[in-house]
C-alpha positions in Angstrom: 16.6 -106.7 -55.5 17.9 -104.6 -52.3 14.6 -103.1 -50.4 14.3 -99.2 -50.2 16.2 -98.1 -47.2 14.6 -97.3 -43.5 12.4 -100.4 -43.4 9.7 -100.4 -41.2 11.6 -98.8 -37.5 12.5 -95.7 -39.4 8.6 -95.7 -41.0 7.6 -95.9 -37.5 9.5 -93.5 -36.0 9.5 -91.0 -39.1 5.8 -89.6 -37.7 4.7 -87.8 -34.6 2.0 -87.7 -32.4 -0.4 -85.5 -32.0 1.3 -83.9 -28.6 4.4 -83.5 -30.9 3.2 -81.4 -33.1 1.2 -79.1 -30.9 4.7 -79.0 -28.9 7.3 -78.6 -31.5 9.4 -75.5 -30.7 10.0 -72.7 -32.2 13.5 -73.4 -34.1 15.8 -69.8 -34.3 18.9 -69.0 -35.1 20.0 -68.1 -31.2 18.7 -72.1 -30.0 21.0 -73.2 -33.5 24.1 -71.3 -32.3 23.5 -72.5 -28.7 23.2 -76.3 -29.7 26.1 -75.6 -32.2 28.4 -74.1 -29.1 28.4 -77.4 -27.4 29.8 -79.0 -30.5 32.7 -76.5 -31.0 35.3 -77.9 -28.3 35.3 -80.6 -30.6 35.8 -78.5 -34.1 38.6 -80.8 -35.2 37.0 -84.2 -34.8 33.7 -82.7 -36.5 35.8 -81.8 -39.6 37.5 -85.5 -39.9 33.7 -87.0 -39.4 32.7 -84.5 -41.9 35.7 -85.6 -44.3 35.0 -89.4 -43.1 31.2 -89.2 -44.1 32.3 -87.5 -47.7 35.0 -90.0 -48.5 32.6 -93.1 -47.3 29.9 -91.5 -49.2 31.8 -91.7 -52.3 33.6 -95.2 -52.2 29.9 -96.6 -51.4 28.9 -95.4 -55.0 31.7 -96.7 -56.6 31.2 -100.1 -56.4 28.0 -99.5 -58.6 29.7 -97.6 -61.0 32.7 -100.1 -61.6 30.3 -102.6 -62.1 29.3 -101.3 -65.4 33.1 -101.4 -66.2 33.3 -104.9 -64.9 30.3 -105.4 -67.7 30.8 -103.3 -70.4 34.8 -103.9 -70.4 35.7 -106.6 -68.4 32.9 -109.6 -69.8 31.9 -107.7 -73.3 35.2 -106.9 -73.8 36.5 -110.4 -73.1 39.3 -108.5 -71.1 40.5 -110.9 -68.4 43.2 -109.2 -66.9 40.9 -106.3 -66.8 38.1 -108.0 -65.5 40.3 -109.6 -62.8 41.4 -106.0 -61.5 38.1 -104.3 -61.8 36.8 -106.8 -59.5 39.8 -106.5 -57.1 39.1 -102.8 -57.2 36.0 -103.0 -56.4 36.6 -105.3 -53.5 39.1 -102.6 -52.1 36.7 -100.0 -52.6 34.1 -101.8 -51.0 36.9 -102.5 -47.9 37.8 -99.5 -47.6 34.3 -97.6 -47.5 33.3 -100.2 -44.5 37.1 -99.1 -42.7 36.6 -95.2 -42.9 32.7 -96.0 -42.1 34.4 -97.6 -38.4 36.3 -94.7 -38.4 33.2 -92.7 -38.7 31.1 -94.3 -36.7 34.2 -94.2 -33.7 34.2 -90.3 -34.2 30.8 -90.0 -34.0 30.6 -92.0 -30.5 33.4 -90.0 -29.1 32.3 -86.6 -29.8 28.5 -87.7 -28.5 29.7 -89.2 -25.5 32.0 -86.3 -24.7 29.2 -83.4 -25.3 26.8 -85.8 -23.5 29.6 -86.1 -20.6 29.8 -82.1 -20.4 26.6 -81.7 -20.5 25.6 -84.1 -17.9 28.2 -82.7 -15.9 26.8 -78.8 -16.3 23.4 -80.0 -15.7 24.2 -81.9 -12.2 26.5 -78.3 -10.8 23.4 -76.5 -12.4 20.5 -78.6 -10.8 23.3 -78.4 -7.4 23.0 -74.9 -7.1 19.1 -74.3 -7.8 17.3 -73.3 -4.4 15.3 -75.7 -2.1 11.7 -74.2 -3.6 12.8 -75.9 -7.8 12.9 -79.3 -5.8 9.8 -78.9 -4.3 7.8 -77.5 -7.0 9.3 -79.7 -9.6 8.3 -83.2 -9.8 11.6 -85.1 -9.1 10.5 -88.0 -11.7 10.8 -84.8 -14.4 14.4 -83.8 -12.3 16.1 -87.6 -13.1 14.2 -87.4 -16.5 16.1 -84.2 -17.8 19.8 -85.8 -16.1 19.2 -89.1 -18.4 16.7 -89.4 -20.4 16.8 -86.3 -21.9 20.9 -85.9 -22.6 21.3 -89.2 -24.0 19.0 -88.4 -26.3 21.2 -85.7 -27.6 23.4 -88.9 -28.3 21.5 -90.5 -30.7 21.1 -86.8 -32.6 24.6 -86.5 -33.0 25.3 -90.2 -33.6 22.0 -90.4 -36.0 20.3 -87.1 -37.1 22.9 -85.3 -37.9 24.9 -88.0 -39.4 22.3 -89.2 -41.1 21.5 -85.9 -42.7 25.2 -85.4 -44.0 25.6 -89.0 -45.1 22.4 -89.0 -47.1 22.9 -85.4 -49.2 26.5 -87.0 -49.7 24.9 -90.1 -51.0 22.2 -88.3 -53.2 24.4 -86.1 -54.7 26.8 -88.7 -55.1 24.5 -90.8 -56.9 22.9 -88.7 -59.1 25.4 -87.1 -60.5 26.8 -90.7 -61.2 23.2 -91.3 -63.0 24.0 -87.9 -64.8 27.0 -89.3 -66.4 25.8 -92.2 -67.7 22.4 -91.0 -69.3 20.3 -87.8 -68.5 17.1 -89.3 -69.5 17.3 -92.8 -67.4 18.5 -90.3 -64.3 15.5 -87.3 -64.9 13.3 -90.9 -64.5 15.0 -92.2 -61.8 14.5 -88.6 -59.6 10.8 -89.1 -60.6 10.5 -92.3 -59.2 11.7 -92.3 -56.0 9.8 -90.1 -54.3 6.9 -93.0 -55.8 8.3 -95.3 -53.5 8.2 -94.0 -50.8 4.6 -93.0 -50.0 3.8 -97.2 -49.3 6.5 -96.8 -46.3 4.9 -93.5 -44.9 1.4 -95.3 -45.0 2.0 -98.3 -43.6 4.6 -96.5 -41.1 1.5 -94.3 -40.1 -0.6 -97.7 -39.4 2.2 -99.5 -37.8 2.6 -96.0 -35.3 -1.1 -95.8 -34.7 -1.3 -100.0 -33.9 2.2 -99.3 -31.8 0.8 -96.6 -29.8 -2.5 -98.6 -28.7 -0.6 -101.6 -28.1 1.7 -99.4 -25.4 -1.1 -98.5 -23.8 -2.5 -101.3 -23.6 0.6 -102.5 -21.8 0.5 -99.8 -19.8 -3.1 -101.2 -18.7 -2.0 -104.8 -17.7 1.5 -103.5 -16.5 -0.8 -101.0 -13.5 -3.2 -104.5 -13.5 -0.1 -107.0 -12.1 1.1 -103.6 -9.8 -1.7 -103.0 -8.2 -3.3 -107.3 -8.1 0.1 -108.7 -7.4 1.7 -106.6 -4.8 1.3 -107.7 -1.1 -1.4 -105.0 -0.3 -3.1 -105.7 -2.9 -3.5 -109.1 -2.9 -4.6 -108.7 0.8 -7.1 -106.5 -0.5 -8.3 -108.6 -3.6 -8.7 -111.8 -0.9 -10.8 -109.9 1.6 -13.4 -108.4 -0.6 -13.5 -111.9 -2.7 -12.4 -110.1 -6.1 -10.2 -112.6 -7.7 -12.4 -113.1 -10.3 -13.4 -109.7 -10.8 -9.3 -109.0 -11.6 -8.9 -112.1 -13.7 -11.6 -110.8 -15.8 -9.7 -107.7 -16.0 -6.5 -109.0 -16.5 -7.6 -111.2 -19.5 -9.9 -108.4 -21.1 -6.6 -106.0 -21.2 -4.2 -109.6 -22.2 -7.0 -110.1 -25.4 -6.7 -106.7 -26.7 -2.7 -106.8 -26.2 -2.8 -110.1 -28.6 -5.0 -108.5 -30.8 -3.2 -105.4 -31.8 -0.2 -107.2 -31.9 -1.6 -109.8 -34.7 -2.5 -106.4 -36.6 0.8 -104.8 -36.4 2.5 -108.1 -37.2 0.3 -108.2 -40.5 0.6 -104.8 -41.5 4.6 -104.7 -41.7 3.8 -108.4 -43.6 1.6 -106.8 -46.4 3.8 -103.7 -46.1 6.6 -105.6 -47.3 4.8 -107.7 -50.2 3.3 -104.7 -51.6 7.1 -102.8 -51.5 8.9 -105.7 -52.6 6.3 -106.1 -55.7 6.4 -101.9 -56.0 10.5 -101.8 -55.8 10.7 -103.8 -58.6 8.9 -101.7 -61.1 11.4 -98.8 -61.2 14.8 -101.1 -62.3 12.0 -103.0 -64.7 10.7 -99.2 -66.1 14.8 -97.8 -66.0 15.6 -101.5 -68.2 12.7 -100.9 -70.3 13.7 -96.9 -71.3 17.0 -97.8 -71.6 16.4 -100.9 -73.8 14.0 -97.9 -76.2 17.0 -96.4 -76.1 19.3 -98.8 -77.3 17.5 -100.7 -79.9 15.0 -97.4 -81.1 17.4 -94.4 -80.9 20.7 -96.3 -81.4 21.7 -94.6 -78.1 25.4 -95.0 -76.9 23.8 -96.9 -73.8 25.2 -100.3 -72.7 24.3 -103.0 -70.5 26.9 -101.8 -67.9 25.2 -98.3 -67.9 21.5 -99.5 -67.5 23.2 -101.9 -64.8 24.8 -99.2 -63.0 22.0 -96.5 -63.3 19.2 -99.4 -61.6 21.7 -100.2 -59.1 22.3 -96.5 -58.4 18.7 -96.1 -58.3 18.2 -98.7 -55.6 20.5 -96.9 -53.6 18.6 -93.6 -53.9 16.0 -95.2 -51.9 17.4 -94.8 -48.7 18.4 -91.7 -48.4 15.2 -90.2 -49.9 13.3 -91.9 -47.9 15.4 -90.7 -44.8 15.4 -87.3 -45.8 12.1 -86.9 -46.8 11.1 -87.9 -43.4 14.0 -85.8 -41.6 11.5 -83.3 -40.3 10.6 -85.3 -37.9 13.6 -85.9 -36.6 14.4 -82.2 -36.6 11.6 -81.4 -34.5 12.0 -84.4 -31.9 16.0 -83.2 -32.0 14.6 -79.2 -31.2 12.6 -79.8 -28.7 14.8 -82.3 -26.8 17.5 -79.2 -26.6 14.7 -76.8 -25.5 13.5 -78.9 -22.8 17.4 -79.5 -21.6 17.9 -75.9 -22.0 14.7 -74.6 -20.3 16.2 -76.2 -17.2 19.6 -74.5 -17.6 18.2 -70.8 -18.4 16.1 -71.8 -14.5 18.2 -69.1 -12.7 18.9 -70.2 -8.9 16.5 -67.9 -7.0 19.3 -68.1 -3.9 23.3 -67.4 -4.9 26.1 -65.8 -3.5 26.7 -61.5 -4.1 29.2 -60.4 -5.6 32.1 -60.4 -3.0 30.3 -62.3 -0.2 31.9 -62.0 3.3 33.6 -65.3 4.1 34.4 -64.3 8.2 37.3 -65.8 10.5 35.1 -67.5 13.2 31.5 -67.8 13.7 29.7 -67.6 16.9 26.6 -68.8 15.9 24.1 -65.7 16.8 21.0 -65.4 14.5 18.4 -62.0 14.6 15.5 -62.0 12.6 14.5 -58.0 12.1 11.0 -57.6 10.6 10.9 -61.0 8.6 8.3 -61.9 6.6 8.1 -65.2 4.1 5.8 -66.5 1.9 6.1 -69.5 -0.8 3.2 -68.1 -2.9 1.3 -64.8 -2.6 -0.5 -63.9 -0.9 -0.4 -66.8 1.3 1.9 -65.6 3.8 4.0 -68.0 6.2 5.8 -65.5 8.3 4.4 -61.7 9.5 6.9 -59.3 10.6 8.9 -61.9 12.9 11.9 -60.6 15.1 13.9 -62.1 17.8 17.8 -61.8 18.7 19.6 -65.7 20.1 22.8 -64.5 21.5 26.0 -66.6 20.8 25.7 -69.8 23.9 22.4 -69.1 24.4 19.6 -71.0 23.1 16.0 -70.6 22.0 12.7 -72.8 21.7 10.3 -72.2 19.0 6.6 -74.3 20.2 3.5 -73.6 18.3 0.5 -75.7 16.5 1.2 -77.2 13.2 1.7 -75.5 9.8 2.3 -72.0 12.1 5.4 -71.8 10.5 8.3 -73.1 12.5 10.2 -75.0 10.1 10.2 -72.6 7.8 11.7 -70.1 10.2 14.7 -72.2 11.0 15.0 -72.5 6.9 15.8 -69.0 6.3 18.8 -69.2 8.2 21.4 -71.4 6.1 19.4 -69.7 3.1 17.4 -72.9 2.2 14.8 -69.7 0.9 15.4 -65.9 1.3 13.2 -64.0 3.5 10.7 -62.0 1.2 10.7 -58.9 3.8 12.9 -57.9 6.6 16.4 -59.2 7.0 18.0 -62.4 8.8 21.6 -61.8 10.6 24.2 -64.4 11.0 26.6 -63.3 13.5 25.4 -59.9 12.7 25.6 -60.0 8.9 23.3 -60.1 6.6 22.9 -63.8 5.6 22.7 -62.7 1.8 26.1 -61.0 1.9 27.7 -63.9 3.9 29.7 -66.5 1.2 26.5 -69.5 1.0 29.2 -72.1 1.0 30.6 -70.9 4.8 27.3 -69.9 6.2 25.8 -73.4 5.7 29.3 -74.7 7.0 28.4 -73.1 10.0 24.8 -74.0 10.4 24.3 -77.7 11.5 20.4 -78.9 11.5 19.2 -82.6 12.7 15.4 -83.1 11.3 12.8 -85.4 12.0 13.1 -87.5 8.8 17.0 -88.2 9.1 18.5 -88.9 5.5 21.1 -91.6 5.2 22.9 -92.4 2.1 22.6 -96.3 1.2 26.4 -97.4 2.7 28.2 -97.6 5.6 28.0 -96.5 8.8 31.3 -94.6 8.5 30.3 -93.5 4.6 27.7 -91.6 6.3 29.7 -89.9 9.3 32.3 -89.0 6.8 29.8 -87.3 4.4 30.3 -84.5 7.7 34.2 -84.3 7.5 35.7 -86.3 5.1 39.4 -86.5 7.1 38.1 -87.2 10.1 39.7 -90.1 12.5 39.1 -93.0 13.8 39.0 -91.3 16.8 36.9 -88.6 16.3 34.3 -90.9 14.9 33.8 -92.7 17.8 33.8 -89.3 20.2 31.4 -87.9 18.3 29.5 -91.6 18.5 30.1 -91.6 22.2 28.0 -87.9 22.3 25.4 -89.0 20.1 24.3 -92.2 22.6 25.0 -94.6 19.2 28.8 -95.9 20.1 27.7 -98.5 22.0 25.1 -99.8 19.1 28.1 -99.5 16.6 30.4 -102.1 18.7 27.5 -104.6 18.8 27.4 -104.9 15.3 29.7 -107.4 13.7 31.3 -105.0 11.6 31.6 -102.1 13.8 31.3 -98.9 11.5 31.6 -100.7 8.2 28.3 -101.8 8.9 25.8 -101.3 5.9 22.9 -99.0 6.7 20.6 -99.4 3.8 18.5 -97.3 1.3 17.8 -94.1 3.4 18.9 -96.2 6.5 15.9 -98.5 6.2 18.1 -100.9 8.2 18.4 -99.2 11.1 15.8 -97.7 13.5 14.7 -94.5 13.7 16.2 -93.7 17.0 19.4 -95.3 15.6 19.3 -93.2 12.6 18.7 -90.3 13.9 21.6 -90.6 16.8 23.3 -91.4 14.0 22.8 -88.2 12.2 23.6 -86.3 15.4 27.2 -87.7 15.3 27.4 -86.4 11.9 26.1 -83.1 12.9 29.4 -83.4 16.1 31.4 -84.2 13.4 30.5 -81.2 11.2 31.3 -79.3 14.4 28.9 -76.3 13.6 28.7 -72.7 15.4 24.7 -73.3 15.2 22.9 -76.1 16.3 19.5 -76.6 14.9 16.9 -79.1 15.9 13.7 -79.9 14.3 11.5 -82.1 15.9 14.1 -84.5 16.4 12.4 -86.9 18.3 8.7 -85.8 17.7 8.2 -89.7 15.3 10.3 -92.0 18.0 9.2 -94.3 20.8 9.6 -93.3 24.3 13.1 -95.2 24.8 14.8 -93.9 21.9 13.6 -90.1 22.5 15.4 -90.7 25.8 18.7 -92.0 24.2 18.4 -88.4 21.6 17.6 -86.3 24.6 19.9 -87.2 26.7 22.7 -86.1 23.7 20.9 -83.4 23.0 20.6 -81.5 26.5 24.6 -81.4 26.6 24.6 -79.8 23.2 22.5 -77.5 23.9 24.5 -76.5 27.6 27.8 -76.0 25.4 26.5 -74.6 21.3 23.9 -72.1 20.3 21.0 -73.8 19.7 17.6 -73.5 17.8 15.0 -75.9 19.2 12.0 -77.0 17.9 10.5 -79.3 20.2 7.5 -81.1 21.8 9.4 -82.3 25.0 8.8 -79.7 28.0 11.9 -80.7 29.3 13.8 -79.5 26.3 11.6 -76.2 26.4 12.4 -76.0 29.7 16.1 -76.2 29.1 15.8 -73.0 26.3 17.0 -69.4 27.7 13.7 -68.4 26.1 10.7 -69.8 24.1 8.6 -68.2 21.3 5.4 -69.0 20.6 4.4 -69.1 17.2 1.4 -68.8 15.9 0.0 -68.6 11.9 3.6 -66.9 11.1 3.3 -64.4 14.0 5.3 -64.8 17.2 2.5 -64.0 20.1 4.5 -65.0 22.8 7.6 -65.0 24.4 9.6 -65.7 27.7 10.2 -68.1 29.9 8.1 -71.6 30.3 6.5 -70.2 33.9 6.1 -66.9 32.9 4.1 -68.3 29.8 2.1 -70.6 31.7 0.4 -67.9 33.4 -0.7 -65.5 30.5 -3.3 -67.9 29.5 -2.4 -67.2 26.3 -1.3 -70.0 23.5 1.5 -71.5 25.3 -1.1 -72.1 28.1 -3.5 -73.4 25.5 -1.0 -76.0 24.7 -0.2 -77.0 28.1 -3.1 -77.4 29.2 -4.8 -79.1 26.1 -1.8 -81.7 26.5 -2.2 -82.3 30.1 -6.0 -82.6 30.2 -5.7 -85.9 27.9 -2.1 -87.6 29.9 -2.2 -85.9 33.2 -4.7 -87.5 34.7 -2.4 -90.5 36.1 -0.4 -88.2 37.5 0.2 -86.2 40.3 -1.5 -83.0 39.5 0.5 -81.0 41.8 3.8 -82.7 40.5 5.7 -80.8 37.8 7.6 -83.9 37.1 3.9 -85.9 36.6 3.0 -82.6 34.1 6.1 -82.8 32.4 5.9 -86.7 31.8 2.1 -86.0 30.7 3.7 -83.0 28.3 6.2 -85.4 27.0 3.8 -88.3 26.6 1.0 -86.4 24.3 2.4 -83.3 22.6 3.2 -84.1 19.0 3.7 -81.8 16.7 3.3 -82.8 12.7 5.5 -81.0 10.4 5.2 -77.7 9.1 
């Protein structure tokens, strides 16, 4: 006797946690229209899939119906030729049903893969357009989950939930029609009996769902212990504090709980199968009993073949009924998945192009801040009424205590964020009116935290200019003081840099990033603490690369080297988001303000070994000791 469809896997899957119930989305007409809009481009394939489901469902029932003919006309009728034909027909129908099932599976998979392909592409493009605030405010793991697991779930919805509903409804309908054609009394009895068999399935499913959740929590605890205690740092701490026995006891306790839960889950499934197997035999027995009574007591025209067909169809109804009774859970989860994905699609980029943006033919890189204000979260203001002008070919240095808003200022120029008040001009045009792609192509930024992709040196350089020639690569690397290092490597430009450039030192990564910016050839160069985290030798090499660039291009410098600051045409002193001082080094030192305080504070710590009457000594003291953190 066949078991009711669905089994333990389906029973477990069709129960919702309390959190899922609380967060169940509201299913609206608009949501459904939006979901099916993704299916619209593939409506022809969908129609073909639907046809396959209908034909396959009908054909899958026919062998059960043909069984009655085989018994009554073939066996009882002692008609061997007919018996052979019926058997061959039954085999052909079964083969045809399976063949169409393969076609249906292929179409299902094809449609699901193409929809997820479309969805991933659109989601990636959408995320690429999101402003910097989105990536700093949202958990990176959650962003990746929407791109991967959630969209992968859409594929399962199409191949499982939607097609399962159609297939089960059609199979159930065909089975019921066939049963009523045979005998309406036994058909009604079957309708009453079938739902009763789902009760033990649901009860066992709830039990195993609960045990599985407990086991998962216990497994997470075990993994946490392993990650903490078997890592290099964790093992060092355990040994230094003599906690080997304590950690072993923690692991043993968690491991024992896991074993007990696994045993309980295994036995819950075993007892369920025993009960279900027993209960499943009651339905056919009742049909045999009632059918026999009708045949023997009431001279019904029922035949043995009819009763056999009805029993077979009853067994075929178990799976679809059990699935449809639990379809609400799958449906809610499916809607929740689409809702999560659509939540991201509905997020509007804060920074985007205006209609008909301006694309100038050339750029000088000039910058102007006109009473600019900015905050990440109101009312905590970062910049307050900031105004300054950087003319083409000139340079400006921005100094100030950590957290004063220096990096925030430069982030407003390429529109990583938009000013909350005032106007930022680039080439005398409001940056909000310029084409975003053009604007960012004219700006090169070298930051303290250099990011390199996991590839070769050549790959990372060509990211700035894919069509760069070998001569251009060499020239850029020479200007960045990194070419000699590259030439010493066995693979030269094809040397792998590792994940985030981990195979290179901090100075090597920084110089490589400068070479990358030189290949980009921007109108405005921005150096944001480009040497603050490096040793003095690496710092000097980078400074030697930066100095000629400052002299030849429009530049903004956030730097801690006094020699770099002295090279700027103007120094801006920022404190608490306000430009409190501006001018040349000599004038600012005499003012006795914030700049003087920064200057004296650093030299008070580092200038004693130097000749206090020597400006070179004071510069060395500044360079050795003044290190700023990130804003």
